[in-house]
N, C-alpha and C positions, 0 to 999 in steps of 0.2 A: 504494500500500500504506500501511497505517497500523500503527504500532507503539505499544504502550502506553508505551514508554519514550522515544519521540521527542518532544523538547521542542516546545512550541507555537511557540517562536522560530524553528524551522526550517520552519514551515508558514505562519506569519502573513506576508502579503506585505510589510508595512512593515518587520517585523523582518528578513526575508530581504534586503530592499534595503539594510539597514544592516549586513549581516553582516560585510563586509570590515573594518569599523572594530574589531570585537570582539577578534579574536585579538591584534592588536598592542597593544590597550589593556589586555587582561586577562592576557596570558601574557608573563612576563619573557623578553626575548631571543627573541621569536617569529621574527624574520627570521633570526637566527643558528640557531635550531632548524631552520628549513627548509634552510639551507645545510648544516648538519651532517648532516641526514638524507640528503640526496642525496650527500654525500661518502661516507657509510657505505655507501650502496647501490652507488656507483660502484666501490668496492673489489672487488665481485664481479659486478656486472651488466655485461655486455659492451656495447660501443658500439651494438649493434643490439638491445639487450635489451628484454624485455617486463616491465612492472611493474604489479602489482595495487595499487590505492589504495582502501582500505576507509574509508568515511566521506568520500567525495570531494566531497560537496556544497559549493558555494561556489567550488571550483576553485583556491584559493590555492596549495596544494602542487602540484597538477597544473601550473599555470602555471609555477611556479618550476622544477620538474624538466624540463618540456618545453622551456623556453627554454635551460636550461643544458646539456641533453643532446639535441641535435636528432635523434639516431638512435634514441632510445628510443620505444617504443610503450606505450600505457597502456590499462588497463581500470579504470574507476572505478565504484564501487557505493555507493549511498546510499538510505536509505528515504524521503527527502523529494524529491518531484519538483520543487517550487519551487527547492530548493537545487541540484538537478542542472541545472535550466534556467539558474540563475545561473552555474554552472560553465561551461556551454556558451557562454553569452554572454561570459564573461571570456576564455575560450580563443580565441574568434573574434576578439575585440578585440585580443588579443595576437598574432594572426597564426599561431596553431598550426594546422597542417593537420588537417582533419577525419579523414583516413585514419590519423592517429596516435592517435586517441582514440576509445574506445567507452565510453559512459556507460550504466549499468544501474540501473534502479529496483528497489530491494529490498535484500536483505541478502547476506551472503557467499555463501549458497547460490544467489543469482541471478547470480553472477559465472561466467564461463567456467571450465572445468576446468583451463585452463593447458596445460602447466606454465609458471609464471612464474619469471623470473630474480630477482625480489625483490618486496617488498611493503612498504607503509606503512599504519599505522593511527594517525593523529595526532588528539589531542583528541577521542577518540571513546569509549574504553572506560569513562570515568567515567559515561556514560549507560547502561551495560550492567550489570545486576545480577550479583553474584558468581557465582551458579549458572549464568548463561548465558555467562560468558566462556570457560570451557574448551571447550564445544561450538563457539563462534564461532572460537576460535583453532585448533581441530582442522580446521575447514573451510578456514581460511587455509593451514594447514600442508599439507593435501592438495593444494593448488593450487601449491605451491612445488617447484622442483627441489631435489634433495638439496644441502644446504649453502647454499641461497639465503638472503639476509638478510631479516629482517623488522624494521622500525623502528617502535617504538610510543612514544607520549608522551601523558600524560594527568595529571589530578589524582591525586596519590598522597601521602598525608600521614601522617607518623609519629604514633604515639599515646603514645609513651613508656612503654608497658606492659611492655616487655622489661627484661632486666638493665641496670641503669644508666639507666633511663628517668627522665624529668624530671617525671612527674606525670600520666601517662595522658591523660585527656580534656583536661586543661589545656594540654598541649603541642599537641594537635590544634587546640584553639581558638586558640592562639597563631599557628600556621601559617596558619589560615584568616583570622585578623585581618591577617596580613601580606599575604595575597592581596588583601583589601579595601583595605589601605593602598596597594598598588601601583596599584590601579585609581584611587584618589583622586589619586595622584601623576601618573597618566596623563591626568587631566582629568575623571574621572567625579565627579559630585556625591557628597558623602559619604553622603547618605541612600540614593542608588541603590546605591552600593558595599556599604553595610550590608545592604540587601535581597538583593543578589546573594550575599553571604556566607552569610546565613541560608538562602537557597534551596539553596545548595550543601550546607550542613550537613544540611538536612532531607530533600532529595530525591535527591541524587546518590549513586551507589555508589562512594564514595571509599575505597579500600583503603589499607592501609599498604604501604610499599615491599616489605616482607618477604612480605606476602600476594600482591602483584602478581608477584613473582618466583616464588612457589610456583605460581601459576596458569599462568605460562608453562611451567614445568617439567612440570606435570601435563598440559598439552596437547602435550607432546612436543618443546618447544623447549629446546635446550641451549646451552652456550657463551654464556650471556647476559652482557652488560656494560652497566652504567649509563653513559651518556655525557652526560646532561644533567640538571641540577637548577635550577629557577627558582622559589624560594619553595615554593609548594604543588604544583608540577608536576615530574614526573620522566620521563625517557626511557631506553629500553633498545634495544640491537640484539641480536637473537638469531637462531638458525638451527635448522632441523630436525636 
């Protein structure tokens, strides 16, 4: 399947092969984000639970959860077949049994109906336009058991436009500059980090935290709590 919002980096073979380097280089506290995500899931997902992973390509979070919770079973969905192939390879190398894992090429609608005990959607929603996020979240919610946790984390940047704001677009530019500075501190060449920052600003659907929370509520998720913030990234745990 092809999606107009799927970045070429997720289909280009060379970029796919380098994917595992990216999250740790670009996302502050990425490994801690993975650990926190599975801790939040484990509060309500039973030892033999079933978890839906949206944006599963690459397999980093699948590997982390599968090794930490050997009784969990997973359905992962992603629109990039090369990224799913990479996930399958990673899981095989990690020794994760194939009967614990089902990978589905497509979008949330391509995932089984469930019901699932929990779900994750990490570093994915900033690729999804605002008008498509509520329908996507509704499809996730339909697949969850009542009260099951959903953990989301993605780019989400304040713009300072509300009461007490620090200057609208200038605050947004500041946070995106910090995003680029973190990349440089992680070993990325400054010119590459600058291009990445400009690409994020021009092409990705980066909402404010307030808008992100409004989207979650509109899709029927309540009891939301922000649990993570790393410069330009934020994460929430919510439930239907």
